[in-house]
DRENPAGU-208505 format. One line per 3 residues: number of its first residue (from 1); their letters; for each residue x, y, z of C-alpha. Coordinates in nm, 4 decimals, always signed. Example, Ala and Ser with C-alpha at 12.3 -4.5 7.8 and 13.67 -1.06 7.14 Angstrom:
2
1	as	+1.2300:-0.4500:+0.7800; +1.3670:-0.1060:+0.7140
//
This chain:
504
1	xxx	+0.0196:-0.0119:-0.0287; +0.0988:+0.3818:-0.0833; +0.4112:+0.2263:-0.2467
4	xxx	+0.3129:+0.4797:-0.6192; +0.3095:+0.7778:-0.2590; +0.6029:+0.6707:-0.1111
7	xxx	+0.7825:+0.6441:-0.4761; +0.6711:+1.0023:-0.6068; +0.7831:+1.2075:-0.2191
10	xxx	+1.0904:+1.0169:-0.1902; +1.2123:+1.1923:-0.5669; +1.0853:+1.5248:-0.4190
13	xxx	+1.2384:+1.4699:-0.0631; +1.6136:+1.3455:-0.2292; +1.6003:+1.6437:-0.4851
16	xxx	+1.5647:+1.9023:-0.1155; +1.8415:+1.6530:+0.0201; +2.0794:+1.8183:-0.2216
19	xxx	+2.0304:+2.1680:-0.1289; +2.2265:+2.3159:+0.1583; +1.9701:+2.6171:+0.2399
22	xxx	+1.6185:+2.6113:+0.0853; +1.4397:+2.9308:-0.0265; +1.1007:+3.0404:-0.0249
25	xxx	+1.0592:+2.8867:-0.4089; +1.2394:+2.5350:-0.3013; +0.9820:+2.4567:-0.0515
28	xxx	+0.6868:+2.6304:-0.2638; +0.8080:+2.3853:-0.5343; +0.8124:+2.0886:-0.2876
31	xxx	+0.4780:+2.0901:-0.0938; +0.3367:+2.1608:-0.5173; +0.4492:+1.8014:-0.5866
34	xxx	+0.3768:+1.6958:-0.2689; -0.0117:+1.7992:-0.3824; +0.0474:+1.6122:-0.6934
37	xxx	+0.1914:+1.3094:-0.5730; -0.1199:+1.3488:-0.3040; -0.3957:+1.4232:-0.5554
40	xxx	-0.2161:+1.0827:-0.8223; -0.2865:+0.8692:-0.5167; -0.7011:+0.9482:-0.5526
43	xxx	-0.6408:+1.1410:-0.2052; -0.9680:+1.3789:-0.1813; -0.9322:+1.7491:-0.2712
46	xxx	-1.0492:+1.9132:+0.0034; -0.7734:+1.7021:+0.2327; -0.5259:+1.7371:-0.0209
49	xxx	-0.5910:+2.1688:-0.0382; -0.6122:+2.1302:+0.3628; -0.3016:+1.9743:+0.3815
52	xxx	-0.1298:+2.1674:+0.1968; -0.1932:+2.5020:+0.3319; -0.1361:+2.3933:+0.6967
55	xxx	+0.2692:+2.2707:+0.5292; +0.3006:+2.5546:+0.4000; +0.1935:+2.8288:+0.6741
58	xxx	+0.5148:+2.5274:+0.9002; +0.6997:+2.5245:+0.5709; +0.7556:+2.9025:+0.5130
61	xxx	+0.8627:+3.0544:+0.8423; +1.2238:+3.1179:+0.9432; +1.2508:+2.8618:+1.1644
64	xxx	+1.2620:+2.6005:+0.8228; +1.4387:+2.8669:+0.6017; +1.7355:+2.9060:+0.8314
67	xxx	+1.7052:+2.5408:+0.9937; +2.1183:+2.3444:+1.0029; +1.8577:+2.0895:+0.7600
70	xxx	+1.6122:+2.2173:+0.6377; +1.5206:+1.9230:+0.4240; +1.4803:+1.7329:+0.6846
73	xxx	+1.2076:+1.9648:+0.8427; +1.0151:+2.0339:+0.5492; +1.0295:+1.5847:+0.5960
76	xxx	+0.9279:+1.6073:+0.9540; +0.5985:+1.8928:+0.8490; +0.5005:+1.6479:+0.5540
79	xxx	+0.5039:+1.3298:+0.8431; +0.3244:+1.5603:+1.0951; +0.0394:+1.6518:+0.8438
82	xxx	+0.0017:+1.2611:+0.7648; -0.0426:+1.1628:+1.0979; -0.2406:+1.4276:+1.1614
85	xxx	-0.4683:+1.3312:+0.8057; -0.4833:+0.9417:+0.8898; -0.6066:+0.9940:+1.2406
88	xxx	-0.4055:+1.2500:+1.5198; -0.1309:+1.1892:+1.7534; -0.2977:+0.9299:+1.9590
91	xxx	-0.2801:+0.5825:+2.0647; -0.3789:+0.3436:+1.7967; -0.7584:+0.3759:+1.8150
94	xxx	-0.8514:+0.0352:+2.0394; -1.2104:-0.1576:+2.0119; -1.4552:-0.0615:+2.2854
97	xxx	-1.5438:-0.3921:+2.4704; -1.7759:-0.3253:+2.7257; -1.7168:-0.3818:+3.1030
100	xxx	-2.0609:-0.6246:+3.0600; -2.0412:-0.8734:+2.8481; -2.1084:-0.9442:+2.5378
103	xxx	-1.9665:-0.7151:+2.3394; -2.2007:-0.6676:+2.0193; -1.9947:-0.5890:+1.6891
106	xxx	-2.1860:-0.4644:+1.3906; -2.0276:-0.5553:+1.0762; -2.1639:-0.3395:+0.7881
109	xxx	-2.0766:-0.2381:+0.4328; -2.1776:-0.2811:+0.0756; -2.1530:-0.6596:-0.0932
112	xxx	-1.8234:-0.7721:-0.2126; -1.6120:-0.5532:+0.0230; -1.4789:-0.8348:+0.2195
115	xxx	-1.7288:-0.8241:+0.5615; -1.7814:-1.1301:+0.5590; -1.3591:-1.2162:+0.5470
118	xxx	-1.3082:-0.9168:+0.8050; -1.5576:-1.0921:+1.0480; -1.3886:-1.4433:+1.0895
121	xxx	-1.0504:-1.1863:+1.0969; -1.1808:-1.0007:+1.3368; -1.2912:-1.3147:+1.5443
124	xxx	-0.8921:-1.4785:+1.5346; -0.7448:-1.1890:+1.6739; -1.0008:-1.1418:+1.9905
127	xxx	-0.9899:-1.5157:+2.0291; -0.6235:-1.4738:+2.0363; -0.6870:-1.2041:+2.3143
130	xxx	-0.8332:-1.4922:+2.5346; -1.1804:-1.3209:+2.4570; -1.4644:-1.6008:+2.4222
133	xxx	-1.6205:-1.5279:+2.0177; -1.9564:-1.5901:+1.8662; -1.9627:-1.5482:+1.4856
136	xxx	-2.3162:-1.5018:+1.3747; -2.3983:-1.4451:+0.9987; -2.7668:-1.1935:+0.9031
139	xxx	-2.7292:-1.2378:+0.5779; -3.0083:-1.4169:+0.4671; -2.9935:-1.3318:+0.0800
142	xxx	-2.6154:-1.4177:-0.0411; -2.5932:-1.7957:-0.1465; -2.3713:-1.9717:+0.1185
145	xxx	-2.2942:-1.6507:+0.3055; -2.3933:-1.8549:+0.6197; -2.1459:-2.1457:+0.6044
148	xxx	-1.8551:-1.8725:+0.4403; -1.9079:-1.7258:+0.8215; -1.9169:-2.1186:+0.9997
151	xxx	-1.6183:-2.1806:+0.7838; -1.4106:-1.8806:+0.8846; -1.5336:-1.9362:+1.2441
154	xxx	-1.4283:-2.2853:+1.2389; -1.0750:-2.1308:+1.0984; -1.0287:-1.8659:+1.3384
157	xxx	-1.0783:-2.1309:+1.5908; -1.4116:-1.9591:+1.7939; -1.7727:-2.0612:+1.7646
160	xxx	-2.0613:-1.9778:+1.4927; -2.4120:-1.9771:+1.5434; -2.6202:-2.2190:+1.4452
163	xxx	-2.8039:-2.2206:+1.0794; -3.2043:-2.1925:+1.1041; -3.3384:-2.1826:+0.7162
166	xxx	-3.5444:-1.9503:+0.6631; -3.4980:-1.6943:+0.9741; -3.5100:-1.3222:+0.8924
169	xxx	-3.2168:-1.1340:+0.9804; -3.3405:-0.9279:+1.2515; -3.5154:-1.2116:+1.4395
172	xxx	-3.0996:-1.4188:+1.3872; -2.9755:-1.0969:+1.5830; -3.2627:-1.1449:+1.9006
175	xxx	-3.0929:-1.5380:+1.8452; -2.7468:-1.4747:+1.8107; -2.7555:-1.1828:+2.1210
178	xxx	-2.9840:-1.4426:+2.3906; -2.7230:-1.6890:+2.3202; -2.3722:-1.5180:+2.3700
181	xxx	-2.6184:-1.3933:+2.7053; -2.6662:-1.7370:+2.8243; -2.3333:-1.9212:+2.6602
184	xxx	-2.1012:-1.6734:+2.8638; -1.9639:-1.5139:+2.5515; -1.7167:-1.2380:+2.5648
187	xxx	-1.7902:-1.0721:+2.2470; -2.0958:-1.1569:+1.9350; -1.9840:-1.0391:+1.6087
190	xxx	-2.3301:-0.9783:+1.3681; -2.2206:-1.0421:+0.9994; -2.4957:-0.8204:+0.7702
193	xxx	-2.5907:-0.8148:+0.4552; -2.4099:-0.6334:+0.1798; -2.5904:-0.5183:-0.1405
196	xxx	-2.4369:-0.3945:-0.4759; -2.5454:-0.0596:-0.4375; -2.6774:+0.1891:-0.1070
199	xxx	-3.0767:+0.1196:-0.0889; -3.3219:+0.2113:+0.1876; -3.4224:-0.1723:+0.2291
202	xxx	-2.9983:-0.2312:+0.3208; -3.0222:+0.0792:+0.5370; -3.3520:-0.0173:+0.7020
205	xxx	-3.2280:-0.3755:+0.7656; -2.9224:-0.2585:+0.9348; -3.0884:+0.0193:+1.1515
208	xxx	-3.3266:-0.2601:+1.2830; -2.9754:-0.4618:+1.3790; -2.8619:-0.1973:+1.5911
211	xxx	-3.1569:-0.1446:+1.7422; -3.1986:-0.4730:+1.8382; -2.8368:-0.5721:+1.8903
214	xxx	-2.7381:-0.2201:+2.0660; -2.4118:-0.2818:+1.9399; -2.0724:-0.0814:+2.1318
217	xxx	-1.8776:-0.1603:+1.8185; -2.0750:-0.0640:+1.4087; -1.7306:-0.1031:+1.1820
220	xxx	-1.7887:-0.0163:+0.8147; -1.5840:-0.2061:+0.5892; -1.4441:-0.0683:+0.2726
223	xxx	-1.2842:-0.2304:-0.0091; -0.9727:+0.0554:-0.0059; -0.9504:-0.0570:-0.4267
226	xxx	-1.2169:+0.1309:-0.5416; -1.0814:+0.4191:-0.4171; -1.2937:+0.7600:-0.3521
229	xxx	-1.5781:+0.5104:-0.4470; -1.5079:+0.3621:-0.0774; -1.4951:+0.7729:+0.1023
232	xxx	-1.8577:+0.8361:-0.0460; -2.0016:+0.4893:+0.1168; -1.8432:+0.5883:+0.3900
235	xxx	-2.0195:+0.8743:+0.4153; -2.4138:+0.7024:+0.3481; -2.3597:+0.4485:+0.5907
238	xxx	-2.2535:+0.7089:+0.8516; -2.5498:+0.9582:+0.7833; -2.7868:+0.6513:+0.8713
241	xxx	-2.6390:+0.3881:+1.1223; -2.4160:+0.5411:+1.4215; -2.0986:+0.3824:+1.2628
244	xxx	-1.7963:+0.4075:+1.5235; -1.5087:+0.2913:+1.3298; -1.3858:+0.1875:+0.9292
247	xxx	-1.1926:-0.1145:+0.8320; -0.9818:-0.1235:+0.4615; -0.9525:-0.4629:+0.3074
250	xxx	-0.7246:-0.5168:+0.0344; -0.4976:-0.3178:+0.1416; -0.2198:-0.4978:+0.0138
253	xxx	-0.3789:-0.4163:-0.3284; -0.4065:-0.0679:-0.2802; -0.0751:+0.1054:-0.4814
256	xxx	-0.2024:+0.4423:-0.4117; -0.3719:+0.4357:-0.0333; -0.5919:+0.7817:-0.0935
259	xxx	-0.8873:+0.5983:+0.0556; -0.6849:+0.5140:+0.3401; -0.5742:+0.8961:+0.3564
262	xxx	-0.9016:+1.0814:+0.2748; -1.1781:+0.8510:+0.4691; -1.0618:+0.9522:+0.8528
265	xxx	-0.9955:+1.3441:+0.6962; -1.3954:+1.3309:+0.5419; -1.6366:+1.1232:+0.7462
268	xxx	-1.4244:+1.2286:+1.1253; -1.4301:+0.8587:+1.1552; -1.1133:+0.6302:+1.3080
271	xxx	-0.9918:+0.3891:+1.0278; -0.8909:+0.0769:+1.2981; -0.7627:-0.2046:+1.1289
274	xxx	-0.6495:-0.2945:+0.7635; -0.6936:-0.6288:+0.5391; -0.3478:-0.7065:+0.4715
277	xxx	-0.3782:-1.0484:+0.3045; -0.6417:-1.2880:+0.2000; -0.4978:-1.5169:+0.5297
280	xxx	-0.7810:-1.5642:+0.8076; -0.5058:-1.4418:+0.9981; -0.3728:-1.0752:+0.7489
283	xxx	-0.5679:-0.8178:+0.9518; -0.3484:-0.5632:+1.1021; -0.4237:-0.2846:+1.3061
286	xxx	-0.4095:+0.1184:+1.2182; -0.1773:+0.2877:+1.3305; -0.1124:+0.6629:+1.1605
289	xxx	+0.2624:+0.7409:+1.3246; +0.3777:+0.3983:+1.1723; +0.1590:+0.4111:+0.8605
292	xxx	+0.3189:+0.7524:+0.8114; +0.6226:+0.6070:+0.8526; +0.5870:+0.3576:+0.5889
295	xxx	+0.4954:+0.6614:+0.2873; +0.7873:+0.8214:+0.4133; +1.0098:+0.5208:+0.3393
298	xxx	+1.1096:+0.4415:+0.7121; +0.9074:+0.1031:+0.7444; +0.7855:-0.0433:+1.0674
301	xxx	+1.0246:-0.1967:+1.2797; +0.7134:-0.2113:+1.5394; +0.5509:-0.4576:+1.2676
304	xxx	+0.8887:-0.6889:+1.1855; +0.9158:-0.7477:+1.5619; +0.5611:-0.7580:+1.6044
307	xxx	+0.5671:-1.0181:+1.3337; +0.8979:-1.1874:+1.4611; +0.7156:-1.2427:+1.8766
310	xxx	+0.4361:-1.3892:+1.7357; +0.5457:-1.6610:+1.4682; +0.9308:-1.7504:+1.6116
313	xxx	+0.9171:-2.0387:+1.7960; +1.1446:-1.9845:+2.1123; +1.3101:-2.3330:+2.1515
316	xxx	+1.3424:-2.3743:+1.7893; +1.4713:-2.0849:+1.7881; +1.7210:-2.0986:+2.0939
319	xxx	+1.7979:-2.4810:+1.9453; +1.9081:-2.2976:+1.6460; +2.1393:-2.0632:+1.8413
322	xxx	+2.2868:-2.3200:+2.0063; +2.3826:-2.4933:+1.7023; +2.4841:-2.1660:+1.5406
325	xxx	+2.7178:-2.0662:+1.8455; +2.9113:-2.3745:+1.7120; +2.9031:-2.3259:+1.3761
328	xxx	+2.6854:-2.5377:+1.2341; +2.4953:-2.4104:+0.9634; +2.3108:-2.6802:+0.7041
331	xxx	+2.0445:-2.7205:+0.4453; +1.7948:-2.7780:+0.6739; +1.8209:-2.4612:+0.8774
334	xxx	+1.8736:-2.2698:+0.6000; +1.4839:-2.4776:+0.5212; +1.3644:-2.3686:+0.8656
337	xxx	+1.5179:-1.9072:+0.8444; +1.3119:-1.9293:+0.4908; +1.0033:-2.0920:+0.5922
340	xxx	+1.0216:-1.8546:+0.8849; +1.0141:-1.5845:+0.6202; +0.7806:-1.7006:+0.4416
343	xxx	+0.5026:-1.6908:+0.7484; +0.6124:-1.3641:+0.9013; +0.4567:-1.2293:+0.5518
346	xxx	+0.7521:-1.3494:+0.2389; +1.0339:-1.1367:+0.1283; +0.8101:-0.8357:-0.0251
349	xxx	+0.6148:-0.7610:+0.2785; +0.9791:-0.8013:+0.5225; +1.0855:-0.5466:+0.2731
352	xxx	+0.7855:-0.3051:+0.3408; +0.9016:-0.3430:+0.7066; +1.2408:-0.1890:+0.6692
355	xxx	+1.3962:+0.1666:+0.6292; +1.4879:+0.2795:+0.2648; +1.4180:-0.0539:+0.0761
358	xxx	+1.1358:+0.1899:-0.1345; +1.4185:+0.3008:-0.2886; +1.6233:-0.0131:-0.3692
361	xxx	+1.2696:-0.2028:-0.4755; +1.3442:-0.1343:-0.8528; +1.6918:-0.3441:-0.8040
364	xxx	+1.5287:-0.5897:-0.6015; +1.2619:-0.6632:-0.8637; +1.5420:-0.7051:-1.0932
367	xxx	+1.7071:-0.9478:-0.9075; +1.4595:-1.1698:-0.8864; +1.4401:-1.1274:-0.5234
370	xxx	+1.0848:-1.1995:-0.4490; +0.8470:-1.5156:-0.3153; +0.8859:-1.7466:-0.6177
373	xxx	+1.2254:-1.7403:-0.5094; +1.1497:-1.8399:-0.2314; +0.9623:-2.1044:-0.2925
376	xxx	+1.2224:-2.2210:-0.5758; +1.4708:-2.2402:-0.2836; +1.2717:-2.4483:-0.0616
379	xxx	+1.1675:-2.6780:-0.3621; +1.5268:-2.7154:-0.4449; +1.6445:-2.8566:-0.0697
382	xxx	+1.3304:-3.0156:-0.0636; +1.4751:-3.2218:-0.3364; +1.7533:-3.3217:-0.1708
385	xxx	+1.7999:-3.6248:+0.0700; +1.8611:-3.5960:+0.3864; +2.1928:-3.6546:+0.3956
388	xxx	+2.2883:-3.3802:+0.0998; +2.0365:-3.1235:+0.3450; +2.2900:-3.1746:+0.6557
391	xxx	+2.6182:-3.1883:+0.3908; +2.6165:-2.9944:+0.1303; +2.9949:-3.0383:-0.0116
394	xxx	+2.8563:-3.3970:-0.0781; +2.6522:-3.2866:-0.3880; +2.8725:-3.3353:-0.7441
397	xxx	+2.7236:-3.3059:-1.1220; +2.5257:-3.5646:-1.1164; +2.3830:-3.5088:-0.7618
400	xxx	+2.2693:-3.1223:-0.8750; +2.1921:-3.2488:-1.1927; +1.8536:-3.4811:-1.0285
403	xxx	+1.8251:-3.1846:-0.7665; +1.7813:-2.9589:-1.0447; +1.4964:-3.1897:-1.1812
406	xxx	+1.3210:-3.2540:-0.9089; +1.2324:-2.9285:-0.8129; +1.1767:-2.7952:-1.1529
409	xxx	+1.4456:-2.5353:-1.2146; +1.8749:-2.4867:-1.3641; +2.1506:-2.6448:-1.2122
412	xxx	+2.2578:-2.2779:-1.2535; +2.0215:-2.1991:-0.9444; +2.1102:-2.5246:-0.7152
415	xxx	+2.4752:-2.3600:-0.7647; +2.3631:-2.0393:-0.6667; +2.1606:-2.1523:-0.4002
418	xxx	+2.4506:-2.3863:-0.2254; +2.6829:-2.0593:-0.3079; +2.4369:-1.8532:-0.0464
421	xxx	+2.4221:-2.2121:+0.1910; +2.8094:-2.1590:+0.1520; +2.8390:-1.7890:+0.2258
424	xxx	+2.5872:-1.7795:+0.5296; +2.7868:-2.0990:+0.6781; +3.1240:-1.9311:+0.6513
427	xxx	+3.0091:-1.6117:+0.7765; +2.8606:-1.8143:+1.0417; +3.1799:-2.0107:+1.1344
430	xxx	+3.3476:-1.6610:+1.2186; +3.0764:-1.5277:+1.4204; +3.1432:-1.8684:+1.6286
433	xxx	+3.4878:-1.8039:+1.7066; +3.6398:-1.6426:+2.0142; +3.4586:-1.8639:+2.2242
436	xxx	+3.0791:-1.8081:+2.0546; +3.0368:-1.4225:+2.2401; +2.8061:-1.3203:+1.9413
439	xxx	+2.5787:-1.6189:+1.9166; +2.5567:-1.6458:+2.3117; +2.4085:-1.2478:+2.2933
442	xxx	+2.1838:-1.3849:+1.9957; +2.0022:-1.7227:+2.1945; +1.9801:-1.4895:+2.5237
445	xxx	+1.7628:-1.2299:+2.2651; +1.5720:-1.5488:+2.0854; +1.5112:-1.6972:+2.4428
448	xxx	+1.7668:-1.8861:+2.5276; +1.9711:-1.8298:+2.9012; +1.8052:-1.6426:+3.2199
451	xxx	+1.5816:-1.3234:+3.1677; +1.4496:-1.4632:+2.8340; +1.4480:-1.2311:+2.5478
454	xxx	+1.1636:-1.3406:+2.3780; +0.9484:-1.2369:+2.6710; +1.1603:-0.8644:+2.6711
457	xxx	+1.0377:-0.8393:+2.2853; +0.6968:-0.8937:+2.3523; +0.6821:-0.6622:+2.6427
460	xxx	+0.8231:-0.3633:+2.3891; +0.5954:-0.0833:+2.4144; +0.4021:-0.2379:+2.6860
463	xxx	+0.5742:-0.0523:+2.9481; +0.7945:-0.3144:+3.0345; +1.1002:-0.2445:+2.8557
466	xxx	+1.1422:+0.1179:+2.8082; +1.0692:+0.2778:+2.4433; +1.3847:+0.5169:+2.2920
469	xxx	+1.3256:+0.9045:+2.3455; +1.3543:+1.0818:+2.0331; +1.6676:+1.2641:+2.1972
472	xxx	+1.7647:+0.8744:+2.1758; +1.6510:+0.8111:+1.8541; +1.7842:+1.1010:+1.6889
475	xxx	+2.1704:+1.0266:+1.8438; +2.1703:+0.6963:+1.7309; +2.0869:+0.8079:+1.3241
478	xxx	+2.3467:+1.0287:+1.4090; +2.6197:+0.7748:+1.5352; +2.5108:+0.5125:+1.2366
481	xxx	+2.5836:+0.7806:+1.0171; +2.9422:+0.8991:+1.0819; +3.0189:+0.5657:+1.0817
484	xxx	+2.8719:+0.5168:+0.7369; +2.6414:+0.2578:+0.8313; +2.3467:+0.4622:+0.7779
487	xxx	+2.2184:+0.6424:+0.4665; +1.8386:+0.6310:+0.4553; +1.6881:+0.7311:+0.1251
490	xxx	+1.5260:+1.1059:+0.0801; +1.5462:+1.1502:+0.4321; +1.9605:+1.3283:+0.3994
493	xxx	+2.0991:+1.0844:+0.5308; +1.9531:+1.0520:+0.8637; +1.5977:+1.0816:+1.0678
496	xxx	+1.3707:+1.3463:+1.0247; +1.3539:+1.6069:+1.3602; +1.1714:+1.4380:+1.5988
499	xxx	+1.1027:+1.1502:+1.4314; +1.0442:+0.8294:+1.6187; +0.9582:+0.4966:+1.4984
502	xxx	+0.8621:+0.3911:+1.8202; +0.6408:+0.6653:+1.9413; +0.2493:+0.4802:+1.9119
//
């Protein structure tokens, strides 16, 4: 998401970064480019006008013109403006869960927006928070809609309301509410029927269900790919239903991001979640700071840590760290690493969370570094015998030809994989020298040894592990830059003043 906007803004700030002093003309030209970039990203015109007016007022002040690093000041102003546009400076908006269960969550939206799938994803998210969840389908019109929700409930590990043929939607809502109360559910998610267009009958039915369920949350699910149509849909629903938040689906397929940037400003409703894949766990909490950072090419390190905490098996990580400490790294261990990368979102998902990758996107694409490459590498290793995976050195020409044929690739790809493995194995052997002190630290970070590093990762941002301050982030960036180890594209070699990727 936001790929086109991020690329355009990076080029604008690159040009600014090459100038030691900015004139008012430079600032005006840069903001004009930012304006065009936002409009091309399908951001609503009134939102763009307001954004540019505020940015220009701040960017033409003496503090920017005479700043030591004026380009960074302009970037910081743009960053702050994006944060405000996306939802303000507060923490991510949480679901309003009632103190007296069951909490009722009503899902609304047009047909095809991903409403039913989002209900299943939300159920899984709440189930992971140890909530007892009941899913109920009120869609009596779309064929197999109830069966689809029952299947998603099973995938999420939660219960779904039994299907009674011929029952009307309001009656299903009453039955679901009664079942949730009697059986002690914490959360009841009501999935309403959608339409291809907004009509009076649809709105009346949704309003009646809202009256019966008295939901704590009424979430509108909208397809990000529809751009400004999604914004108009949100306004129409909000006029008839007491909406409390928005969920944007197919965010991973939307390269522009205009709907996300417009919705908060146009409707006044917070965006609470983004649907980022078709998988049952593909639902991310929306955080204005982190999204703004990704737009400006800063990645999302917090999301990367959260993915690692969620997906990394501490016991396996500790066992691997012990082997690496001895300089051991075979192809079975490499397989585990490749599978771990796929579980964490694949190459594209991981690179999207890393700072500065946006500028290298074309080179990465030309090099063929993508999820298909991971699949081919796993296929190559999977075509080897157990002995070959343990001892790659025995891979003679005849073995390589057999493995290549089994994996459906050229022998050259087998050679590339073996070379990559050899380079990694040599690096680990070098690191293991000197008593394995480096790997002792790695083992402790990944969960081995006293202290439980995985616990520390889990507590990141939770008050148990202090977050770096903005000054500490700045000092860290300057130190790394001075050592030649940090050069972030579009940001003049450092971080925007006051920019803190850990700020929530």
